[in-house]
DRENKE-758008 format. One record per residue (C-alpha): residue number from 0; residue in three letters; x, y, z. Coordinates in pm, 1 decimal, always signed. Layout:
N
<rec k="NUM" r="ALA" px="X" py="Y" pz="Z"/>
...
END
This chain:
82
<rec k="0" r="LEU" px="-765.1" py="+1336.2" pz="-921.5"/>
<rec k="1" r="GLU" px="-960.1" py="+1330.0" pz="-599.8"/>
<rec k="2" r="VAL" px="-973.6" py="+1055.1" pz="-407.3"/>
<rec k="3" r="PRO" px="-1296.4" py="+981.4" pz="-207.6"/>
<rec k="4" r="PRO" px="-1307.1" py="+944.2" pz="+154.2"/>
<rec k="5" r="ALA" px="-1244.0" py="+616.5" pz="+270.8"/>
<rec k="6" r="THR" px="-1087.4" py="+410.7" pz="+564.8"/>
<rec k="7" r="TYR" px="-711.1" py="+302.8" pz="+401.4"/>
<rec k="8" r="ALA" px="-446.5" py="+87.1" pz="+533.0"/>
<rec k="9" r="VAL" px="-146.9" py="+222.9" pz="+470.4"/>
<rec k="10" r="PHE" px="+188.2" py="+59.6" pz="+377.3"/>
<rec k="11" r="THR" px="+500.8" py="+204.2" pz="+330.2"/>
<rec k="12" r="THR" px="+770.0" py="+2.6" pz="+89.8"/>
<rec k="13" r="PRO" px="+1104.5" py="-79.2" pz="+234.6"/>
<rec k="14" r="VAL" px="+1432.9" py="+210.1" pz="+160.5"/>
<rec k="15" r="VAL" px="+1566.7" py="+67.5" pz="-130.0"/>
<rec k="16" r="LYS" px="+1825.4" py="+175.6" pz="-426.0"/>
<rec k="17" r="ASP" px="+1660.2" py="+226.6" pz="-744.9"/>
<rec k="18" r="GLU" px="+1760.2" py="-83.9" pz="-902.3"/>
<rec k="19" r="ASP" px="+1540.5" py="-246.8" pz="-627.1"/>
<rec k="20" r="PHE" px="+1250.4" py="-55.9" pz="-658.7"/>
<rec k="21" r="VAL" px="+1015.3" py="-219.4" pz="-842.6"/>
<rec k="22" r="ASN" px="+1077.2" py="-528.5" pz="-667.2"/>
<rec k="23" r="SER" px="+1014.2" py="-361.2" pz="-350.1"/>
<rec k="24" r="ILE" px="+683.4" py="-255.4" pz="-458.0"/>
<rec k="25" r="GLN" px="+574.9" py="-588.3" pz="-577.6"/>
<rec k="26" r="GLY" px="+715.8" py="-747.3" pz="-253.9"/>
<rec k="27" r="THR" px="+487.0" py="-483.8" pz="-53.7"/>
<rec k="28" r="TRP" px="+184.0" py="-567.5" pz="-250.4"/>
<rec k="29" r="LYS" px="+266.4" py="-923.1" pz="-201.7"/>
<rec k="30" r="TYR" px="+309.4" py="-914.5" pz="+181.6"/>
<rec k="31" r="ILE" px="-26.5" py="-711.2" pz="+172.3"/>
<rec k="32" r="LEU" px="-263.7" py="-960.6" pz="+5.8"/>
<rec k="33" r="GLU" px="-108.1" py="-1280.0" pz="+114.6"/>
<rec k="34" r="GLU" px="+23.5" py="-1200.6" pz="+475.9"/>
<rec k="35" r="TRP" px="-141.3" py="-870.8" pz="+609.5"/>
<rec k="36" r="PHE" px="-528.8" py="-922.1" pz="+480.9"/>
<rec k="37" r="PRO" px="-538.4" py="-1287.8" pz="+579.5"/>
<rec k="38" r="GLY" px="-504.0" py="-1255.2" pz="+973.0"/>
<rec k="39" r="SER" px="-608.5" py="-870.3" pz="+1010.1"/>
<rec k="40" r="GLY" px="-1016.6" py="-914.7" pz="+1018.2"/>
<rec k="41" r="TYR" px="-1037.1" py="-678.0" pz="+699.8"/>
<rec k="42" r="GLU" px="-1120.4" py="-721.1" pz="+331.3"/>
<rec k="43" r="ILE" px="-1058.6" py="-437.5" pz="+78.7"/>
<rec k="44" r="ASP" px="-1317.5" py="-217.9" pz="+5.1"/>
<rec k="45" r="ASP" px="-1363.3" py="-318.7" pz="-356.3"/>
<rec k="46" r="ARG" px="-1602.4" py="+0.5" pz="-343.9"/>
<rec k="47" r="MET" px="-1332.3" py="+250.4" pz="-338.8"/>
<rec k="48" r="MET" px="-1014.3" py="+304.7" pz="-539.1"/>
<rec k="49" r="ASP" px="-638.3" py="+201.3" pz="-426.3"/>
<rec k="50" r="PHE" px="-360.7" py="+394.0" pz="-515.3"/>
<rec k="51" r="GLU" px="+30.8" py="+435.4" pz="-502.3"/>
<rec k="52" r="PHE" px="+139.3" py="+758.6" pz="-361.6"/>
<rec k="53" r="TYR" px="+504.9" py="+872.6" pz="-485.7"/>
<rec k="54" r="ASP" px="+614.2" py="+1165.0" pz="-296.2"/>
<rec k="55" r="GLU" px="+941.8" py="+1323.7" pz="-245.4"/>
<rec k="56" r="ARG" px="+1104.1" py="+1011.1" pz="-128.8"/>
<rec k="57" r="CYS" px="+1119.1" py="+875.6" pz="-483.9"/>
<rec k="58" r="HIS" px="+1303.3" py="+1166.3" pz="-631.6"/>
<rec k="59" r="PRO" px="+1617.8" py="+1024.6" pz="-790.0"/>
<rec k="60" r="TRP" px="+1788.3" py="+1412.0" pz="-781.4"/>
<rec k="61" r="GLU" px="+1743.0" py="+1421.3" pz="-412.9"/>
<rec k="62" r="TYR" px="+1754.4" py="+1072.5" pz="-247.7"/>
<rec k="63" r="ASP" px="+1989.7" py="+764.5" pz="-338.4"/>
<rec k="64" r="GLU" px="+1748.6" py="+507.0" pz="-195.0"/>
<rec k="65" r="TRP" px="+1357.1" py="+532.0" pz="-219.6"/>
<rec k="66" r="CYS" px="+1023.7" py="+410.0" pz="-103.8"/>
<rec k="67" r="MET" px="+654.7" py="+506.1" pz="-140.1"/>
<rec k="68" r="GLU" px="+335.9" py="+439.1" pz="+11.7"/>
<rec k="69" r="ILE" px="+62.6" py="+192.9" pz="-82.9"/>
<rec k="70" r="HIS" px="-297.6" py="+268.8" pz="+24.2"/>
<rec k="71" r="VAL" px="-559.0" py="-1.1" pz="+61.9"/>
<rec k="72" r="PRO" px="-944.9" py="+89.4" pz="+106.6"/>
<rec k="73" r="ILE" px="-1052.8" py="-143.2" pz="+348.7"/>
<rec k="74" r="ARG" px="-1367.8" py="-252.1" pz="+558.8"/>
<rec k="75" r="LYS" px="-1438.1" py="-507.2" pz="+849.1"/>
<rec k="76" r="ALA" px="-1433.0" py="-852.4" pz="+669.8"/>
<rec k="77" r="LEU" px="-1813.8" py="-964.0" pz="+664.2"/>
<rec k="78" r="ALA" px="-1700.4" py="-1301.5" pz="+888.5"/>
<rec k="79" r="THR" px="-1605.3" py="-1082.3" pz="+1152.4"/>
<rec k="80" r="ILE" px="-1902.3" py="-852.2" pz="+1159.1"/>
<rec k="81" r="LYS" px="-2150.5" py="-975.2" pz="+1429.0"/>
END
């Protein structure tokens, strides 16, 4: 998969045990959409793709606690552009 160039806000989930990993991802998305975006001056650039990046930090054979990154394409919010 080739990801086109864009400006991304990158968020890392909290480091948690396996049993809490899904809730950690959901909680991070909730924070992004309900807390971060409203006061950020940015909006989602819906012309681009968002993605979740799972690297070696969530390999169960290497680590007892995991985290991952959420990459959200952003652009200046239209209301803030003058």
